[in-house]
Backbone atoms as SQL, in Angstrom:
CREATE TABLE atoms (id INTEGER PRIMARY KEY, chain TEXT, resi INTEGER, resn TEXT, atom TEXT, x REAL, y REAL, z REAL);
INSERT INTO atoms VALUES
  (1, 'A', 1, 'MET', 'N', -2.552, -22.156, 3.383),
  (2, 'A', 1, 'MET', 'CA', -1.814, -21.094, 4.022),
  (3, 'A', 1, 'MET', 'C', -1.055, -21.658, 5.212),
  (4, 'A', 2, 'LYS', 'N', 0.047, -21.035, 5.521),
  (5, 'A', 2, 'LYS', 'CA', 0.834, -21.475, 6.661),
  (6, 'A', 2, 'LYS', 'C', 0.402, -20.721, 7.905),
  (7, 'A', 3, 'GLY', 'N', 0.792, -21.240, 9.045),
  (8, 'A', 3, 'GLY', 'CA', 0.451, -20.610, 10.306),
  (9, 'A', 3, 'GLY', 'C', -0.499, -21.474, 11.090),
  (10, 'A', 4, 'PRO', 'N', -1.009, -20.933, 12.194),
  (11, 'A', 4, 'PRO', 'CA', -1.904, -21.734, 13.038),
  (12, 'A', 4, 'PRO', 'C', -3.222, -22.034, 12.333),
  (13, 'A', 5, 'ARG', 'N', -3.823, -23.157, 12.695),
  (14, 'A', 5, 'ARG', 'CA', -5.127, -23.515, 12.147),
  (15, 'A', 5, 'ARG', 'C', -6.190, -22.655, 12.830),
  (16, 'A', 6, 'ALA', 'N', -7.099, -22.124, 12.022),
  (17, 'A', 6, 'ALA', 'CA', -8.172, -21.283, 12.546),
  (18, 'A', 6, 'ALA', 'C', -9.085, -22.080, 13.456),
  (19, 'A', 7, 'TRP', 'N', -9.614, -21.377, 14.469),
  (20, 'A', 7, 'TRP', 'CA', -10.560, -22.001, 15.384),
  (21, 'A', 7, 'TRP', 'C', -11.627, -20.978, 15.754),
  (22, 'A', 8, 'VAL', 'N', -12.637, -21.401, 16.463),
  (23, 'A', 8, 'VAL', 'CA', -13.773, -20.553, 16.811),
  (24, 'A', 8, 'VAL', 'C', -13.299, -19.262, 17.483),
  (25, 'A', 9, 'GLY', 'N', -13.804, -18.144, 16.958),
  (26, 'A', 9, 'GLY', 'CA', -13.467, -16.831, 17.503),
  (27, 'A', 9, 'GLY', 'C', -12.315, -16.153, 16.803),
  (28, 'A', 10, 'ASP', 'N', -11.576, -16.877, 15.969),
  (29, 'A', 10, 'ASP', 'CA', -10.444, -16.282, 15.263),
  (30, 'A', 10, 'ASP', 'C', -10.914, -15.406, 14.105),
  (31, 'A', 11, 'GLU', 'N', -10.189, -14.322, 13.856),
  (32, 'A', 11, 'GLU', 'CA', -10.404, -13.497, 12.673),
  (33, 'A', 11, 'GLU', 'C', -9.505, -14.063, 11.578),
  (34, 'A', 12, 'VAL', 'N', -10.087, -14.303, 10.406),
  (35, 'A', 12, 'VAL', 'CA', -9.357, -14.967, 9.328),
  (36, 'A', 12, 'VAL', 'C', -9.619, -14.274, 7.990),
  (37, 'A', 13, 'THR', 'N', -8.849, -14.658, 6.994),
  (38, 'A', 13, 'THR', 'CA', -9.166, -14.328, 5.603),
  (39, 'A', 13, 'THR', 'C', -9.318, -15.644, 4.860),
  (40, 'A', 14, 'ASP', 'N', -10.266, -15.655, 3.915),
  (41, 'A', 14, 'ASP', 'CA', -10.464, -16.863, 3.121),
  (42, 'A', 14, 'ASP', 'C', -9.749, -16.709, 1.779),
  (43, 'A', 15, 'PRO', 'N', -9.737, -17.733, 0.947),
  (44, 'A', 15, 'PRO', 'CA', -9.011, -17.656, -0.326),
  (45, 'A', 15, 'PRO', 'C', -9.492, -16.545, -1.261),
  (46, 'A', 16, 'GLU', 'N', -10.756, -16.101, -1.091),
  (47, 'A', 16, 'GLU', 'CA', -11.285, -15.010, -1.927),
  (48, 'A', 16, 'GLU', 'C', -10.933, -13.639, -1.362),
  (49, 'A', 17, 'GLY', 'N', -10.223, -13.607, -0.220),
  (50, 'A', 17, 'GLY', 'CA', -9.814, -12.358, 0.401),
  (51, 'A', 17, 'GLY', 'C', -10.834, -11.755, 1.339),
  (52, 'A', 18, 'ARG', 'N', -11.898, -12.490, 1.636),
  (53, 'A', 18, 'ARG', 'CA', -12.919, -11.983, 2.550),
  (54, 'A', 18, 'ARG', 'C', -12.447, -12.100, 3.993),
  (55, 'A', 19, 'ALA', 'N', -12.633, -11.020, 4.765),
  (56, 'A', 19, 'ALA', 'CA', -12.325, -11.047, 6.192),
  (57, 'A', 19, 'ALA', 'C', -13.507, -11.672, 6.910),
  (58, 'A', 20, 'ALA', 'N', -13.231, -12.565, 7.857),
  (59, 'A', 20, 'ALA', 'CA', -14.303, -13.296, 8.532),
  (60, 'A', 20, 'ALA', 'C', -13.911, -13.656, 9.949),
  (61, 'A', 21, 'ILE', 'N', -14.941, -14.056, 10.711),
  (62, 'A', 21, 'ILE', 'CA', -14.762, -14.613, 12.040),
  (63, 'A', 21, 'ILE', 'C', -15.254, -16.053, 11.978),
  (64, 'A', 22, 'VAL', 'N', -14.492, -16.979, 12.546),
  (65, 'A', 22, 'VAL', 'CA', -14.942, -18.372, 12.632),
  (66, 'A', 22, 'VAL', 'C', -15.970, -18.436, 13.748),
  (67, 'A', 23, 'THR', 'N', -17.212, -18.836, 13.412),
  (68, 'A', 23, 'THR', 'CA', -18.274, -18.873, 14.417),
  (69, 'A', 23, 'THR', 'C', -18.550, -20.269, 14.952),
  (70, 'A', 24, 'ASP', 'N', -18.163, -21.295, 14.204),
  (71, 'A', 24, 'ASP', 'CA', -18.485, -22.656, 14.625),
  (72, 'A', 24, 'ASP', 'C', -17.607, -23.633, 13.851),
  (73, 'A', 25, 'VAL', 'N', -17.367, -24.772, 14.460),
  (74, 'A', 25, 'VAL', 'CA', -16.728, -25.904, 13.778),
  (75, 'A', 25, 'VAL', 'C', -17.672, -27.075, 13.973),
  (76, 'A', 26, 'ARG', 'N', -18.190, -27.599, 12.858),
  (77, 'A', 26, 'ARG', 'CA', -19.242, -28.615, 12.909),
  (78, 'A', 26, 'ARG', 'C', -18.791, -29.928, 12.296),
  (79, 'A', 27, 'ALA', 'N', -19.707, -30.863, 12.339),
  (80, 'A', 27, 'ALA', 'CA', -19.530, -32.179, 11.707),
  (81, 'A', 27, 'ALA', 'C', -18.249, -32.854, 12.171),
  (82, 'A', 28, 'GLY', 'N', -18.049, -32.850, 13.480),
  (83, 'A', 28, 'GLY', 'CA', -16.880, -33.531, 14.026),
  (84, 'A', 28, 'GLY', 'C', -15.561, -32.891, 13.634),
  (85, 'A', 29, 'GLY', 'N', -15.581, -31.583, 13.375),
  (86, 'A', 29, 'GLY', 'CA', -14.344, -30.878, 13.036),
  (87, 'A', 29, 'GLY', 'C', -14.022, -30.887, 11.556),
  (88, 'A', 30, 'THR', 'N', -15.036, -31.007, 10.700),
  (89, 'A', 30, 'THR', 'CA', -14.772, -31.032, 9.255),
  (90, 'A', 30, 'THR', 'C', -15.359, -29.845, 8.509),
  (91, 'A', 31, 'VAL', 'N', -16.186, -29.019, 9.170),
  (92, 'A', 31, 'VAL', 'CA', -16.808, -27.870, 8.514),
  (93, 'A', 31, 'VAL', 'C', -16.606, -26.632, 9.390),
  (94, 'A', 32, 'TRP', 'N', -15.982, -25.605, 8.835),
  (95, 'A', 32, 'TRP', 'CA', -15.767, -24.340, 9.536),
  (96, 'A', 32, 'TRP', 'C', -16.813, -23.354, 9.036),
  (97, 'A', 33, 'VAL', 'N', -17.536, -22.722, 9.960),
  (98, 'A', 33, 'VAL', 'CA', -18.573, -21.753, 9.619),
  (99, 'A', 33, 'VAL', 'C', -18.008, -20.356, 9.843),
  (100, 'A', 34, 'LEU', 'N', -18.197, -19.468, 8.855),
  (101, 'A', 34, 'LEU', 'CA', -17.630, -18.122, 8.887),
  (102, 'A', 34, 'LEU', 'C', -18.717, -17.071, 8.742),
  (103, 'A', 35, 'ARG', 'N', -18.457, -15.875, 9.282),
  (104, 'A', 35, 'ARG', 'CA', -19.324, -14.711, 9.087),
  (105, 'A', 35, 'ARG', 'C', -18.431, -13.504, 8.848),
  (106, 'A', 36, 'PRO', 'N', -18.971, -12.449, 8.223),
  (107, 'A', 36, 'PRO', 'CA', -18.157, -11.258, 7.999),
  (108, 'A', 36, 'PRO', 'C', -17.701, -10.634, 9.309),
  (109, 'A', 37, 'VAL', 'N', -16.537, -10.003, 9.288),
  (110, 'A', 37, 'VAL', 'CA', -16.030, -9.308, 10.469),
  (111, 'A', 37, 'VAL', 'C', -16.883, -8.077, 10.741),
  (112, 'A', 38, 'TYR', 'N', -17.175, -7.317, 9.692),
  (113, 'A', 38, 'TYR', 'CA', -17.938, -6.078, 9.818),
  (114, 'A', 38, 'TYR', 'C', -19.097, -6.090, 8.837),
  (115, 'A', 39, 'GLY', 'N', -20.124, -5.336, 9.176),
  (116, 'A', 39, 'GLY', 'CA', -21.243, -5.162, 8.269),
  (117, 'A', 39, 'GLY', 'C', -22.066, -6.422, 8.102),
  (118, 'A', 40, 'GLY', 'N', -22.938, -6.365, 7.126),
  (119, 'A', 40, 'GLY', 'CA', -23.798, -7.509, 6.880),
  (120, 'A', 40, 'GLY', 'C', -24.767, -7.708, 8.027),
  (121, 'A', 41, 'ASN', 'N', -25.314, -8.880, 8.104),
  (122, 'A', 41, 'ASN', 'CA', -26.206, -9.193, 9.212),
  (123, 'A', 41, 'ASN', 'C', -25.895, -10.598, 9.697),
  (124, 'A', 42, 'SER', 'N', -26.590, -11.007, 10.710),
  (125, 'A', 42, 'SER', 'CA', -26.276, -12.304, 11.318),
  (126, 'A', 42, 'SER', 'C', -26.616, -13.482, 10.416),
  (127, 'A', 43, 'HIS', 'N', -27.306, -13.230, 9.297),
  (128, 'A', 43, 'HIS', 'CA', -27.695, -14.317, 8.401),
  (129, 'A', 43, 'HIS', 'C', -26.658, -14.575, 7.311),
  (130, 'A', 44, 'ILE', 'N', -25.661, -13.708, 7.196),
  (131, 'A', 44, 'ILE', 'CA', -24.618, -13.912, 6.189),
  (132, 'A', 44, 'ILE', 'C', -23.560, -14.830, 6.777),
  (133, 'A', 45, 'ARG', 'N', -23.498, -16.032, 6.242),
  (134, 'A', 45, 'ARG', 'CA', -22.531, -17.035, 6.701),
  (135, 'A', 45, 'ARG', 'C', -22.111, -17.880, 5.510),
  (136, 'A', 46, 'TRP', 'N', -20.915, -18.421, 5.594),
  (137, 'A', 46, 'TRP', 'CA', -20.474, -19.385, 4.603),
  (138, 'A', 46, 'TRP', 'C', -19.607, -20.423, 5.282),
  (139, 'A', 47, 'GLU', 'N', -19.366, -21.514, 4.606),
  (140, 'A', 47, 'GLU', 'CA', -18.650, -22.641, 5.203),
  (141, 'A', 47, 'GLU', 'C', -17.464, -23.049, 4.340),
  (142, 'A', 48, 'THR', 'N', -16.514, -23.695, 4.989),
  (143, 'A', 48, 'THR', 'CA', -15.414, -24.325, 4.268),
  (144, 'A', 48, 'THR', 'C', -15.102, -25.659, 4.927),
  (145, 'A', 49, 'GLU', 'N', -14.734, -26.598, 4.111),
  (146, 'A', 49, 'GLU', 'CA', -14.270, -27.891, 4.616),
  (147, 'A', 49, 'GLU', 'C', -12.756, -27.984, 4.515),
  (148, 'A', 50, 'GLN', 'N', -12.122, -26.849, 4.226),
  (149, 'A', 50, 'GLN', 'CA', -10.673, -26.791, 4.079),
  (150, 'A', 50, 'GLN', 'C', -10.103, -25.701, 4.985),
  (151, 'A', 51, 'PRO', 'N', -10.011, -25.965, 6.282),
  (152, 'A', 51, 'PRO', 'CA', -9.551, -24.925, 7.204),
  (153, 'A', 51, 'PRO', 'C', -8.123, -24.462, 6.948),
  (154, 'A', 52, 'ASP', 'N', -7.332, -25.278, 6.277),
  (155, 'A', 52, 'ASP', 'CA', -5.944, -24.881, 6.021),
  (156, 'A', 52, 'ASP', 'C', -5.830, -23.750, 5.006),
  (157, 'A', 53, 'VAL', 'N', -6.927, -23.421, 4.294),
  (158, 'A', 53, 'VAL', 'CA', -6.889, -22.301, 3.355),
  (159, 'A', 53, 'VAL', 'C', -7.219, -20.984, 4.040),
  (160, 'A', 54, 'LEU', 'N', -7.601, -21.033, 5.319),
  (161, 'A', 54, 'LEU', 'CA', -7.912, -19.824, 6.068),
  (162, 'A', 54, 'LEU', 'C', -6.645, -19.258, 6.700),
  (163, 'A', 55, 'GLY', 'N', -6.420, -17.980, 6.489),
  (164, 'A', 55, 'GLY', 'CA', -5.270, -17.321, 7.098),
  (165, 'A', 55, 'GLY', 'C', -5.680, -16.639, 8.388),
  (166, 'A', 56, 'VAL', 'N', -5.081, -17.000, 9.493),
  (167, 'A', 56, 'VAL', 'CA', -5.419, -16.393, 10.781),
  (168, 'A', 56, 'VAL', 'C', -4.798, -14.997, 10.855),
  (169, 'A', 57, 'VAL', 'N', -5.659, -13.997, 11.011),
  (170, 'A', 57, 'VAL', 'CA', -5.223, -12.607, 11.153),
  (171, 'A', 57, 'VAL', 'C', -4.984, -12.309, 12.633),
  (172, 'A', 58, 'ARG', 'N', -5.987, -12.654, 13.464),
  (173, 'A', 58, 'ARG', 'CA', -5.876, -12.514, 14.912),
  (174, 'A', 58, 'ARG', 'C', -6.619, -13.676, 15.558),
  (175, 'A', 59, 'THR', 'N', -6.014, -14.244, 16.578),
  (176, 'A', 59, 'THR', 'CA', -6.685, -15.312, 17.309),
  (177, 'A', 59, 'THR', 'C', -7.782, -14.709, 18.176),
  (178, 'A', 60, 'ARG', 'N', -8.638, -15.568, 18.686),
  (179, 'A', 60, 'ARG', 'CA', -9.694, -15.106, 19.581),
  (180, 'A', 60, 'ARG', 'C', -9.104, -14.358, 20.775),
  (181, 'A', 61, 'ALA', 'N', -8.046, -14.903, 21.358),
  (182, 'A', 61, 'ALA', 'CA', -7.402, -14.259, 22.516),
  (183, 'A', 61, 'ALA', 'C', -6.880, -12.878, 22.150),
  (184, 'A', 62, 'GLU', 'N', -6.296, -12.730, 20.969),
  (185, 'A', 62, 'GLU', 'CA', -5.786, -11.430, 20.534),
  (186, 'A', 62, 'GLU', 'C', -6.938, -10.445, 20.306),
  (187, 'A', 63, 'ARG', 'N', -8.050, -10.927, 19.760),
  (188, 'A', 63, 'ARG', 'CA', -9.218, -10.067, 19.538),
  (189, 'A', 63, 'ARG', 'C', -9.780, -9.573, 20.854),
  (190, 'A', 64, 'ILE', 'N', -9.818, -10.433, 21.865),
  (191, 'A', 64, 'ILE', 'CA', -10.361, -10.045, 23.170),
  (192, 'A', 64, 'ILE', 'C', -9.430, -9.042, 23.848),
  (193, 'A', 65, 'ALA', 'N', -8.116, -9.277, 23.745),
  (194, 'A', 65, 'ALA', 'CA', -7.136, -8.405, 24.394),
  (195, 'A', 65, 'ALA', 'C', -7.040, -7.031, 23.711),
  (196, 'A', 66, 'ASN', 'N', -7.274, -6.990, 22.390),
  (197, 'A', 66, 'ASN', 'CA', -7.145, -5.743, 21.606),
  (198, 'A', 66, 'ASN', 'C', -8.350, -5.590, 20.691),
  (199, 'A', 67, 'PRO', 'N', -9.479, -5.155, 21.251),
  (200, 'A', 67, 'PRO', 'CA', -10.718, -5.058, 20.434),
  (201, 'A', 67, 'PRO', 'C', -10.642, -4.069, 19.313);
């Protein structure tokens, strides 16, 4: 996907169309950890090693400014 690269705190969509929040970037910047935006519980998480497939919906700064 085109646009800014997702980073911690950003709201994104993944290739399957799931809305998520980036919660962590691990392994020296090679693994992005995601959780659902709404619902679920704190144990629902998934990872991607391809951050360029994540579409940034709102950056962390935008989420904080407009909750």
